[in-house]
Backbone as XML, in Angstrom:
<?xml version="1.0"?>
<chain id="A" units="angstrom">
  <residue number="1" name="MET">
    <atom name="N" x="20.545" y="47.678" z="7.660"/>
    <atom name="CA" x="20.492" y="46.495" z="8.403"/>
    <atom name="C" x="19.901" y="45.274" z="7.591"/>
  </residue>
  <residue number="2" name="GLN">
    <atom name="N" x="18.970" y="45.566" z="6.711"/>
    <atom name="CA" x="18.411" y="44.527" z="5.732"/>
    <atom name="C" x="19.563" y="43.964" z="4.783"/>
  </residue>
  <residue number="3" name="LEU">
    <atom name="N" x="20.400" y="44.988" z="4.358"/>
    <atom name="CA" x="21.364" y="44.593" z="3.376"/>
    <atom name="C" x="22.334" y="43.751" z="4.077"/>
  </residue>
  <residue number="4" name="VAL">
    <atom name="N" x="22.628" y="44.019" z="5.400"/>
    <atom name="CA" x="23.631" y="43.071" z="6.036"/>
    <atom name="C" x="23.046" y="41.632" z="6.221"/>
  </residue>
  <residue number="5" name="ALA">
    <atom name="N" x="21.787" y="41.640" z="6.477"/>
    <atom name="CA" x="21.112" y="40.298" z="6.734"/>
    <atom name="C" x="21.124" y="39.591" z="5.425"/>
  </residue>
  <residue number="6" name="LEU">
    <atom name="N" x="20.835" y="40.277" z="4.257"/>
    <atom name="CA" x="20.890" y="39.601" z="2.971"/>
    <atom name="C" x="22.203" y="39.119" z="2.664"/>
  </residue>
  <residue number="7" name="LEU">
    <atom name="N" x="23.221" y="39.941" z="2.857"/>
    <atom name="CA" x="24.532" y="39.513" z="2.603"/>
    <atom name="C" x="24.953" y="38.309" z="3.385"/>
  </residue>
  <residue number="8" name="LEU">
    <atom name="N" x="24.562" y="38.264" z="4.693"/>
    <atom name="CA" x="24.838" y="37.237" z="5.467"/>
    <atom name="C" x="24.093" y="35.861" z="5.173"/>
  </residue>
  <residue number="9" name="ALA">
    <atom name="N" x="22.918" y="36.046" z="4.610"/>
    <atom name="CA" x="22.209" y="34.903" z="4.137"/>
    <atom name="C" x="22.807" y="34.395" z="2.870"/>
  </residue>
  <residue number="10" name="VAL">
    <atom name="N" x="23.159" y="35.233" z="1.954"/>
    <atom name="CA" x="23.757" y="34.731" z="0.609"/>
    <atom name="C" x="25.127" y="34.195" z="1.015"/>
  </residue>
  <residue number="11" name="GLY">
    <atom name="N" x="25.947" y="34.709" z="1.967"/>
    <atom name="CA" x="27.200" y="34.145" z="2.340"/>
    <atom name="C" x="27.013" y="32.730" z="2.829"/>
  </residue>
  <residue number="12" name="LEU">
    <atom name="N" x="25.998" y="32.597" z="3.830"/>
    <atom name="CA" x="25.741" y="31.173" z="4.342"/>
    <atom name="C" x="25.390" y="30.154" z="3.284"/>
  </residue>
  <residue number="13" name="VAL">
    <atom name="N" x="24.654" y="30.647" z="2.334"/>
    <atom name="CA" x="24.158" y="29.798" z="1.168"/>
    <atom name="C" x="25.284" y="29.311" z="0.395"/>
  </residue>
  <residue number="14" name="VAL">
    <atom name="N" x="26.256" y="30.299" z="0.116"/>
    <atom name="CA" x="27.285" y="29.937" z="-0.741"/>
    <atom name="C" x="28.242" y="29.124" z="-0.001"/>
  </residue>
  <residue number="15" name="LYS">
    <atom name="N" x="28.441" y="29.361" z="1.229"/>
    <atom name="CA" x="29.503" y="28.575" z="2.110"/>
    <atom name="C" x="28.913" y="27.192" z="2.391"/>
  </residue>
  <residue number="16" name="PHE">
    <atom name="N" x="27.623" y="26.967" z="2.625"/>
    <atom name="CA" x="27.062" y="25.660" z="3.066"/>
    <atom name="C" x="26.176" y="25.040" z="2.030"/>
  </residue>
  <residue number="17" name="TRP">
    <atom name="N" x="26.315" y="25.411" z="0.682"/>
    <atom name="CA" x="25.527" y="24.783" z="-0.251"/>
    <atom name="C" x="25.380" y="23.256" z="-0.226"/>
  </residue>
  <residue number="18" name="PRO">
    <atom name="N" x="26.519" y="22.630" z="-0.083"/>
    <atom name="CA" x="26.385" y="21.116" z="-0.076"/>
    <atom name="C" x="25.496" y="20.617" z="1.049"/>
  </residue>
  <residue number="19" name="VAL">
    <atom name="N" x="25.503" y="21.293" z="2.201"/>
    <atom name="CA" x="24.790" y="20.853" z="3.290"/>
    <atom name="C" x="23.284" y="21.065" z="2.991"/>
  </residue>
  <residue number="20" name="LEU">
    <atom name="N" x="23.026" y="22.294" z="2.419"/>
    <atom name="CA" x="21.652" y="22.600" z="1.941"/>
    <atom name="C" x="21.035" y="21.512" z="0.975"/>
  </residue>
  <residue number="21" name="VAL">
    <atom name="N" x="21.914" y="21.282" z="-0.085"/>
    <atom name="CA" x="21.557" y="20.253" z="-1.005"/>
    <atom name="C" x="21.248" y="18.904" z="-0.344"/>
  </residue>
  <residue number="22" name="GLY">
    <atom name="N" x="22.124" y="18.604" z="0.555"/>
    <atom name="CA" x="21.977" y="17.286" z="1.232"/>
    <atom name="C" x="20.672" y="17.233" z="2.003"/>
  </residue>
  <residue number="23" name="LEU">
    <atom name="N" x="20.397" y="18.366" z="2.712"/>
    <atom name="CA" x="19.074" y="18.338" z="3.450"/>
    <atom name="C" x="17.864" y="18.328" z="2.555"/>
  </residue>
  <residue number="24" name="ILE">
    <atom name="N" x="18.011" y="19.080" z="1.469"/>
    <atom name="CA" x="16.831" y="18.844" z="0.502"/>
    <atom name="C" x="16.779" y="17.511" z="-0.019"/>
  </residue>
  <residue number="25" name="GLY">
    <atom name="N" x="17.818" y="16.921" z="-0.336"/>
    <atom name="CA" x="17.890" y="15.473" z="-0.767"/>
    <atom name="C" x="17.309" y="14.559" z="0.243"/>
  </residue>
  <residue number="26" name="LEU">
    <atom name="N" x="17.574" y="14.727" z="1.561"/>
    <atom name="CA" x="17.016" y="13.924" z="2.523"/>
    <atom name="C" x="15.386" y="14.145" z="2.753"/>
  </residue>
  <residue number="27" name="ILE">
    <atom name="N" x="15.016" y="15.274" z="2.607"/>
    <atom name="CA" x="13.651" y="15.714" z="2.698"/>
    <atom name="C" x="12.822" y="14.937" z="1.423"/>
  </residue>
  <residue number="28" name="VAL">
    <atom name="N" x="13.367" y="15.149" z="0.272"/>
    <atom name="CA" x="12.736" y="14.336" z="-0.821"/>
    <atom name="C" x="12.772" y="12.872" z="-0.664"/>
  </residue>
  <residue number="29" name="ALA">
    <atom name="N" x="13.845" y="12.264" z="-0.159"/>
    <atom name="CA" x="13.973" y="10.920" z="-0.043"/>
    <atom name="C" x="12.892" y="10.431" z="1.089"/>
  </residue>
  <residue number="30" name="ALA">
    <atom name="N" x="12.852" y="11.181" z="2.071"/>
    <atom name="CA" x="11.821" y="10.816" z="3.143"/>
    <atom name="C" x="10.558" y="10.835" z="2.654"/>
  </residue>
  <residue number="31" name="TYR">
    <atom name="N" x="10.054" y="11.883" z="1.849"/>
    <atom name="CA" x="8.805" y="11.944" z="1.294"/>
    <atom name="C" x="8.506" y="10.711" z="0.320"/>
  </residue>
  <residue number="32" name="TRP">
    <atom name="N" x="9.484" y="10.409" z="-0.543"/>
    <atom name="CA" x="9.175" y="9.274" z="-1.534"/>
    <atom name="C" x="9.195" y="7.892" z="-0.804"/>
  </residue>
  <residue number="33" name="THR">
    <atom name="N" x="10.002" y="7.827" z="0.298"/>
    <atom name="CA" x="9.931" y="6.570" z="1.067"/>
    <atom name="C" x="8.678" y="6.473" z="1.864"/>
  </residue>
  <residue number="34" name="ARG">
    <atom name="N" x="8.056" y="7.528" z="2.402"/>
    <atom name="CA" x="6.935" y="7.458" z="3.062"/>
    <atom name="C" x="5.719" y="7.085" z="2.084"/>
  </residue>
  <residue number="35" name="ARG">
    <atom name="N" x="5.777" y="7.723" z="0.882"/>
    <atom name="CA" x="4.744" y="7.401" z="-0.181"/>
    <atom name="C" x="4.804" y="5.919" z="-0.543"/>
  </residue>
  <residue number="36" name="ALA">
    <atom name="N" x="6.040" y="5.424" z="-0.738"/>
    <atom name="CA" x="6.211" y="3.962" z="-1.058"/>
    <atom name="C" x="5.712" y="3.011" z="0.048"/>
  </residue>
  <residue number="37" name="VAL">
    <atom name="N" x="5.958" y="3.363" z="1.267"/>
    <atom name="CA" x="5.423" y="2.572" z="2.418"/>
    <atom name="C" x="3.813" y="2.601" z="2.399"/>
  </residue>
  <residue number="38" name="ASP">
    <atom name="N" x="3.290" y="3.740" z="2.156"/>
    <atom name="CA" x="1.829" y="3.914" z="2.225"/>
    <atom name="C" x="1.243" y="3.015" z="1.178"/>
  </residue>
  <residue number="39" name="ARG">
    <atom name="N" x="1.825" y="2.985" z="-0.144"/>
    <atom name="CA" x="1.292" y="2.293" z="-1.209"/>
    <atom name="C" x="1.523" y="0.651" z="-1.024"/>
  </residue>
  <residue number="40" name="HIS">
    <atom name="N" x="2.583" y="0.401" z="-0.330"/>
    <atom name="CA" x="2.708" y="-1.047" z="0.052"/>
    <atom name="C" x="1.715" y="-1.483" z="1.046"/>
  </residue>
  <residue number="41" name="THR">
    <atom name="N" x="1.450" y="-0.696" z="1.984"/>
    <atom name="CA" x="0.485" y="-0.944" z="3.085"/>
    <atom name="C" x="-0.889" y="-1.099" z="2.343"/>
  </residue>
  <residue number="42" name="GLU">
    <atom name="N" x="-1.204" y="-0.262" z="1.479"/>
    <atom name="CA" x="-2.497" y="-0.424" z="0.887"/>
    <atom name="C" x="-2.642" y="-1.749" z="-0.002"/>
  </residue>
  <residue number="43" name="ARG">
    <atom name="N" x="-1.591" y="-2.170" z="-0.753"/>
    <atom name="CA" x="-1.579" y="-3.372" z="-1.421"/>
    <atom name="C" x="-1.569" y="-4.571" z="-0.405"/>
  </residue>
  <residue number="44" name="VAL">
    <atom name="N" x="-0.873" y="-4.558" z="0.731"/>
    <atom name="CA" x="-0.977" y="-5.693" z="1.700"/>
    <atom name="C" x="-2.307" y="-5.736" z="2.211"/>
  </residue>
  <residue number="45" name="ASP">
    <atom name="N" x="-2.973" y="-4.570" z="2.502"/>
    <atom name="CA" x="-4.376" y="-4.656" z="3.100"/>
    <atom name="C" x="-5.293" y="-5.269" z="2.083"/>
  </residue>
  <residue number="46" name="ALA">
    <atom name="N" x="-5.125" y="-4.870" z="0.769"/>
    <atom name="CA" x="-6.084" y="-5.471" z="-0.199"/>
    <atom name="C" x="-5.903" y="-6.836" z="-0.381"/>
  </residue>
  <residue number="47" name="GLU">
    <atom name="N" x="-4.668" y="-7.310" z="-0.279"/>
    <atom name="CA" x="-4.286" y="-8.775" z="-0.487"/>
    <atom name="C" x="-5.044" y="-9.504" z="0.786"/>
  </residue>
  <residue number="48" name="ARG">
    <atom name="N" x="-4.904" y="-8.937" z="1.994"/>
    <atom name="CA" x="-5.505" y="-9.573" z="3.139"/>
    <atom name="C" x="-6.978" y="-9.687" z="2.971"/>
  </residue>
  <residue number="49" name="ARG">
    <atom name="N" x="-7.535" y="-8.562" z="2.555"/>
    <atom name="CA" x="-9.073" y="-8.638" z="2.281"/>
    <atom name="C" x="-9.417" y="-9.736" z="1.232"/>
  </residue>
  <residue number="50" name="ARG">
    <atom name="N" x="-8.546" y="-9.844" z="0.174"/>
    <atom name="CA" x="-8.898" y="-10.846" z="-0.865"/>
    <atom name="C" x="-8.821" y="-12.198" z="-0.274"/>
  </residue>
  <residue number="51" name="VAL">
    <atom name="N" x="-7.669" y="-12.538" z="0.600"/>
    <atom name="CA" x="-7.537" y="-13.837" z="1.090"/>
    <atom name="C" x="-8.629" y="-14.122" z="2.128"/>
  </residue>
  <residue number="52" name="ALA">
    <atom name="N" x="-9.071" y="-13.183" z="2.999"/>
    <atom name="CA" x="-10.218" y="-13.312" z="3.843"/>
    <atom name="C" x="-11.565" y="-13.713" z="3.206"/>
  </residue>
  <residue number="53" name="GLU">
    <atom name="N" x="-11.744" y="-13.076" z="2.142"/>
    <atom name="CA" x="-13.015" y="-13.335" z="1.267"/>
    <atom name="C" x="-12.757" y="-14.758" z="0.685"/>
  </residue>
  <residue number="54" name="LEU">
    <atom name="N" x="-11.710" y="-15.172" z="0.196"/>
    <atom name="CA" x="-11.467" y="-16.570" z="-0.305"/>
    <atom name="C" x="-11.661" y="-17.558" z="0.830"/>
  </residue>
  <residue number="55" name="VAL">
    <atom name="N" x="-11.228" y="-17.305" z="1.980"/>
    <atom name="CA" x="-11.332" y="-18.289" z="3.098"/>
    <atom name="C" x="-12.687" y="-18.300" z="3.564"/>
  </residue>
  <residue number="56" name="ALA">
    <atom name="N" x="-13.387" y="-17.298" z="3.555"/>
    <atom name="CA" x="-14.870" y="-17.215" z="3.972"/>
    <atom name="C" x="-15.681" y="-18.061" z="2.876"/>
  </residue>
  <residue number="57" name="ARG">
    <atom name="N" x="-15.346" y="-17.848" z="1.581"/>
    <atom name="CA" x="-16.144" y="-18.645" z="0.570"/>
    <atom name="C" x="-15.787" y="-20.078" z="0.719"/>
  </residue>
  <residue number="58" name="ALA">
    <atom name="N" x="-14.567" y="-20.393" z="0.926"/>
    <atom name="CA" x="-14.164" y="-21.871" z="1.140"/>
    <atom name="C" x="-14.817" y="-22.543" z="2.336"/>
  </residue>
  <residue number="59" name="ASP">
    <atom name="N" x="-14.917" y="-21.821" z="3.458"/>
    <atom name="CA" x="-15.609" y="-22.308" z="4.657"/>
    <atom name="C" x="-17.196" y="-22.597" z="4.364"/>
  </residue>
  <residue number="60" name="ARG">
    <atom name="N" x="-17.655" y="-21.543" z="3.553"/>
    <atom name="CA" x="-19.066" y="-21.634" z="3.281"/>
    <atom name="C" x="-19.343" y="-22.988" z="2.285"/>
  </residue>
  <residue number="61" name="GLN">
    <atom name="N" x="-18.511" y="-23.024" z="1.294"/>
    <atom name="CA" x="-18.652" y="-24.196" z="0.480"/>
    <atom name="C" x="-18.377" y="-25.547" z="1.183"/>
  </residue>
  <residue number="62" name="HIS">
    <atom name="N" x="-17.362" y="-25.568" z="2.119"/>
    <atom name="CA" x="-17.173" y="-26.774" z="2.972"/>
    <atom name="C" x="-18.384" y="-27.104" z="3.724"/>
  </residue>
  <residue number="63" name="ASN">
    <atom name="N" x="-19.057" y="-26.105" z="4.330"/>
    <atom name="CA" x="-20.199" y="-26.401" z="5.118"/>
    <atom name="C" x="-21.322" y="-26.997" z="4.217"/>
  </residue>
  <residue number="64" name="TRP">
    <atom name="N" x="-21.419" y="-26.504" z="2.959"/>
    <atom name="CA" x="-22.452" y="-27.062" z="1.962"/>
    <atom name="C" x="-22.073" y="-28.434" z="1.781"/>
  </residue>
  <residue number="65" name="VAL">
    <atom name="N" x="-20.799" y="-28.847" z="1.639"/>
    <atom name="CA" x="-20.401" y="-30.142" z="1.229"/>
    <atom name="C" x="-20.766" y="-31.114" z="2.410"/>
  </residue>
  <residue number="66" name="MET">
    <atom name="N" x="-20.516" y="-30.605" z="3.622"/>
    <atom name="CA" x="-20.865" y="-31.483" z="4.875"/>
    <atom name="C" x="-22.354" y="-31.681" z="5.016"/>
  </residue>
  <residue number="67" name="GLN">
    <atom name="N" x="-23.264" y="-30.679" z="4.426"/>
    <atom name="CA" x="-24.605" y="-30.786" z="4.393"/>
    <atom name="C" x="-25.244" y="-31.528" z="3.274"/>
  </residue>
  <residue number="68" name="GLY">
    <atom name="N" x="-24.312" y="-31.979" z="2.358"/>
    <atom name="CA" x="-24.680" y="-32.672" z="0.951"/>
    <atom name="C" x="-25.257" y="-31.773" z="-0.082"/>
  </residue>
  <residue number="69" name="ASP">
    <atom name="N" x="-25.138" y="-30.556" z="0.181"/>
    <atom name="CA" x="-25.420" y="-29.629" z="-0.934"/>
    <atom name="C" x="-24.470" y="-29.473" z="-2.062"/>
  </residue>
  <residue number="70" name="PRO">
    <atom name="N" x="-24.929" y="-29.720" z="-3.403"/>
    <atom name="CA" x="-24.061" y="-29.716" z="-4.467"/>
    <atom name="C" x="-23.342" y="-28.445" z="-4.745"/>
  </residue>
  <residue number="71" name="ARG">
    <atom name="N" x="-23.746" y="-27.332" z="-4.184"/>
    <atom name="CA" x="-23.106" y="-25.989" z="-4.323"/>
    <atom name="C" x="-21.724" y="-26.149" z="-3.652"/>
  </residue>
  <residue number="72" name="GLY">
    <atom name="N" x="-21.564" y="-27.037" z="-2.677"/>
    <atom name="CA" x="-20.277" y="-27.151" z="-2.019"/>
    <atom name="C" x="-19.214" y="-27.718" z="-3.000"/>
  </residue>
  <residue number="73" name="THR">
    <atom name="N" x="-19.631" y="-28.477" z="-3.877"/>
    <atom name="CA" x="-18.665" y="-29.140" z="-4.924"/>
    <atom name="C" x="-18.548" y="-28.149" z="-6.098"/>
  </residue>
  <residue number="74" name="TYR">
    <atom name="N" x="-19.531" y="-27.695" z="-6.617"/>
    <atom name="CA" x="-19.611" y="-26.883" z="-7.806"/>
    <atom name="C" x="-19.540" y="-25.352" z="-7.728"/>
  </residue>
  <residue number="75" name="GLY">
    <atom name="N" x="-19.675" y="-24.975" z="-6.480"/>
    <atom name="CA" x="-19.825" y="-23.478" z="-6.249"/>
    <atom name="C" x="-21.276" y="-22.981" z="-6.435"/>
  </residue>
  <residue number="76" name="ASP">
    <atom name="N" x="-21.396" y="-21.751" z="-6.408"/>
    <atom name="CA" x="-22.730" y="-21.089" z="-6.504"/>
    <atom name="C" x="-23.391" y="-21.354" z="-7.895"/>
  </residue>
  <residue number="77" name="GLU">
    <atom name="N" x="-22.562" y="-21.500" z="-8.830"/>
    <atom name="CA" x="-23.070" y="-21.713" z="-10.209"/>
    <atom name="C" x="-22.768" y="-23.182" z="-10.738"/>
  </residue>
  <residue number="78" name="TYR">
    <atom name="N" x="-23.449" y="-24.142" z="-10.152"/>
    <atom name="CA" x="-23.172" y="-25.499" z="-10.480"/>
    <atom name="C" x="-23.940" y="-25.898" z="-11.688"/>
  </residue>
  <residue number="79" name="PRO">
    <atom name="N" x="-23.469" y="-26.861" z="-12.508"/>
    <atom name="CA" x="-24.019" y="-27.102" z="-13.792"/>
    <atom name="C" x="-25.300" y="-27.812" z="-13.672"/>
  </residue>
  <residue number="80" name="ALA">
    <atom name="N" x="-26.267" y="-27.700" z="-14.602"/>
    <atom name="CA" x="-27.479" y="-28.442" z="-14.629"/>
    <atom name="C" x="-27.223" y="-29.817" z="-14.899"/>
  </residue>
  <residue number="81" name="VAL">
    <atom name="N" x="-27.983" y="-30.704" z="-14.200"/>
    <atom name="CA" x="-27.947" y="-32.153" z="-14.357"/>
    <atom name="C" x="-28.835" y="-32.572" z="-15.525"/>
  </residue>
  <residue number="82" name="THR">
    <atom name="N" x="-28.253" y="-33.169" z="-16.579"/>
    <atom name="CA" x="-29.014" y="-33.714" z="-17.631"/>
    <atom name="C" x="-29.133" y="-35.218" z="-17.571"/>
  </residue>
  <residue number="83" name="VAL">
    <atom name="N" x="-30.231" y="-35.797" z="-17.920"/>
    <atom name="CA" x="-30.484" y="-37.231" z="-17.792"/>
    <atom name="C" x="-30.602" y="-37.743" z="-19.222"/>
  </residue>
</chain>
């Protein structure tokens, strides 16, 4: 009985090898596509965080300018005034 099942399996593989190769190719392509999408999503999220930090810093500096604070013009590390 096992011999018949083995022969049947081998026969199916020999007959349908292009289909099996295609299925394996689809599985590999799906894996790499998912991986690429995940990496892209991580990069987009990192860029969004960077832009949000930039906007927050710009808002803070704008508020400083409106209050007359020199940090609003020069940032946190403004130059020393020499007379």
